[in-house]
C-alpha positions, 0 to 999 in steps of 0.5 A, a space after each residue: 500500500 502506497 501512501 500519497 500525501 495528497 490523499 484526502 484521507 491522509 490530509 484529514 487525519 494529519 489535520 486532526 493530529 495537528 489540531 490535537 497536538 496544538 490543543 494539548 500544547 495550549 492546555 499545558 501552556 495555560 496551566 503553567 501560566 496560571 500557576 505562574 500568575 497565581 504567585 505573588 511576592 507577599 505570600 512567598 515572602 512570608 512562606 520563606 520567612 516561616 521556613 527560616 524561622 523553623 531552621 533557626 529555631 532548631 
């Protein structure tokens, strides 16, 4: 069986695979962006401060 790249079935399957790849790539990028956006200086500062106090108290 010889696959011709101009075959409509091959083009449709390739397009669906490309769209699925782009969808999941976008989903992972959106998740990492959301995690990065939820960070703020104040909460991370107090968290590091508590960790330092625990280390110094031991």
